[in-house]
Every structure is written in C-alpha cells, then in structure tokens.
C-alpha positions in Angstrom: -50.1 -33.4 2.4 -50.8 -30.9 5.2 -47.5 -31.9 7.0 -45.6 -31.4 3.8 -47.1 -27.9 3.4 -46.2 -27.0 7.1 -42.7 -28.3 6.6 -42.2 -26.3 3.4 -43.6 -23.2 5.1 -41.2 -23.6 8.0 -38.2 -24.0 5.6 -39.4 -20.9 3.6 -39.6 -18.9 6.9 -36.2 -20.0 8.0 -34.6 -19.0 4.6 -36.5 -15.7 4.7 -35.2 -15.0 8.3 -31.6 -15.8 7.4 -31.9 -13.6 4.3 -33.2 -10.7 6.3 -30.5 -11.2 8.9 -27.8 -11.2 6.2 -29.2 -8.0 4.7 -29.1 -6.3 8.1 -25.6 -7.5 8.8 -24.3 -6.4 5.4 -25.9 -3.0 5.6 -24.4 -2.5 9.0 -21.0 -3.4 7.9 -21.2 -1.4 4.7 -22.4 1.8 6.5 -19.5 1.4 8.9 -17.0 1.2 6.1 -18.4 4.2 4.3 -18.5 6.2 7.5 -14.9 5.3 8.2 -13.8 6.4 4.7 -14.6 10.1 5.2 -16.1 10.9 8.6 -13.8 9.4 11.1 -10.1 9.9 10.3 -7.6 9.7 13.1 -8.0 12.7 15.3 -4.4 13.7 15.0 -4.3 13.4 11.3 -7.6 15.3 10.9 -5.8 18.4 12.0 -2.3 17.8 10.6 -2.5 15.8 7.4 -2.8 19.0 5.3 0.4 20.3 6.9 2.2 17.1 6.0 0.8 17.0 2.5 1.8 20.6 1.9 5.4 19.9 3.0 5.6 16.8 0.9 4.2 18.7 -2.1 6.7 21.5 -1.6 9.5 18.9 -1.6 8.3 17.4 -4.8 7.3 20.5 -6.8 8.9 23.8 -7.2 5.5 25.5 -7.6 3.2 24.6 -4.8 1.0 27.7 -5.3 -1.3 25.5 -7.4 -1.6 23.0 -4.6 -5.3 22.6 -5.3 -4.2 20.9 -8.5 -1.8 18.5 -6.8 -2.3 15.9 -4.1 -0.3 13.2 -2.3 -0.7 9.8 -0.7 2.1 8.6 1.5 3.0 5.9 4.0 5.5 6.1 6.9 8.5 3.9 6.3 10.1 4.5 9.6 10.9 7.4 12.0 14.0 8.4 14.0 14.0 11.2 16.6 12.2 14.1 14.9 12.6 12.7 11.4 9.9 10.8 9.5 10.8 8.8 6.4 7.8 8.4 4.1 7.2 6.9 0.6 5.0 9.4 -1.2 3.1 9.4 -4.5 2.1 12.9 -5.6 0.2 13.7 -8.8 -1.6 16.6 -10.5 -5.1 16.7 -11.9 -3.7 15.8 -15.3 -2.4 12.4 -14.0 1.2 13.3 -14.0 3.0 12.3 -10.9 6.0 10.7 -9.2 6.7 8.3 -6.4 9.6 8.1 -4.0 11.0 8.6 -0.6 10.7 11.9 1.3 12.3 13.0 4.6 10.0 15.0 6.8 11.7 17.0 9.7 9.4 17.7 12.7 10.0 20.5 15.2 9.8 19.6 18.9 6.3 21.3 18.9 5.1 18.6 16.5 4.8 21.0 13.6 6.4 20.1 10.2 9.7 22.0 9.8 10.4 20.9 6.2 10.4 18.0 3.8 13.2 17.0 1.4 13.0 14.9 -1.7 16.3 13.3 -2.7 17.0 14.3 -6.3 20.4 12.6 -6.9 22.2 9.6 -5.6 24.4 11.7 -3.3 21.3 13.0 -1.6 20.2 9.4 -1.0 23.4 8.6 0.8 23.2 11.7 3.0 19.5 11.4 3.8 19.4 7.7 4.3 22.6 6.6 6.0 23.6 3.0 6.6 20.9 0.3 6.9 18.2 3.0 6.5 19.1 3.3 2.8 18.2 -0.4 2.2 15.0 -0.1 4.2 13.9 2.9 2.2 15.1 1.6 -1.2 13.2 -1.7 -0.6 10.0 0.1 0.3 9.2 0.9 -3.3 8.1 -2.8 -3.8 5.7 -2.5 -0.8 4.0 0.7 -1.7 0.7 0.1 -3.5 0.9 2.6 -6.3 -2.4 1.5 -7.9 -4.3 1.9 -4.6 -2.7 5.3 -4.0 -3.6 6.5 -7.5 -7.2 5.2 -7.2 -7.5 7.1 -3.9 -6.0 10.3 -5.4 -8.6 10.1 -8.2 -11.3 10.0 -5.6 -9.7 13.0 -3.7 -9.5 15.0 -6.9 -13.3 14.6 -7.3 -14.1 15.2 -3.6 -11.6 17.4 -1.8 -13.1 16.6 1.6 -11.6 13.1 1.4 -8.4 12.9 3.4 -5.4 10.7 2.3 -5.4 7.0 3.1 -2.9 7.5 5.9 -5.5 9.6 7.8 -8.4 7.2 6.9 -6.5 4.2 8.1 -5.7 6.0 11.4 -1.9 5.6 11.1 -0.7 7.3 14.2 1.3 10.5 13.9 4.8 10.2 15.3 
C-alpha cells in the first residue's frame, strides 16, 4: 500500500512539474507575441510608416485633412528602382473603405515623393506595364482583407498600433 502511495505521489509531482513548465513556456511565448505587436516594429518602419500611410491615403482620398478618421493596411507586391507597388486597404471610422493597387514613388533620399491610385483601366496599363500588370492584378487574391480589416479596427481603437507591415518587420525598400 505504501509503495502504491509513493508511486501515485511521484506521478502527481511529475504531472504538476510538467503543468508548471507548460504555464511558464506559454506565458513566455504569449508575452513575446504581445510585445512584438506594439513595442517592436521594424526600426525603419517605426519612423517612416506614417509617411507611407499618408501618401497612400492621399492617393485614395481627395480629402486627407481628416486623416485621423482614415487608416490603411498595405503589403508590398514588388519594387523596381524607386517605385514600390503595394496592395492597400484603406477605410474610415465608419467602416467604408476600398482595396486596390497603389504605386508609391520614392525619392533618392528615401522619402516618399507621391503615391498614385489607378482609377481607370488606362491608368492600369500605364502604371503597371507588361508582366507587372498580371502580377499586380493577381495579388488581389493573395491580400487577406479580413485580416487587414481586423487590424484596422484595432488601430482605430488604439492609434499607437502601427500597420501590420511595420509589426511584421517587412523591410523598407
């Protein structure tokens, strides 16, 4: 009987130790994820993502003066020379938004010169020549609109949260 008690106690202690170890590991992982969401964006983006977002917003909306009511999420499709092709989703606090390709022109200093949103088919042909048109056009299926919208909702509640591109440390061109 005493042997059985000792054996049961050993099993209990083993299970308790494993449980505590799992709690420590999970809390360590979780705290790292939370920290990376807000506190540790890519160093380049931490300074420049607002500049990119403002340029993208100005390409999408005629009135950017209310930029605090509008935000964007975007992903880099490709880049060539001083031109970055992005897929962006911009929305206002009322939930109205749009998604599509944007061309961002960069000065040699690295600052954003301007961004252009193609409005008609002729703009697409001019902005996305040759095989670039197919690459950009096919990107709409890859862009996770639900994820972008969810993140925008978080950013509308807490303006200190940067866009996903900054959180995920996508390098600046």
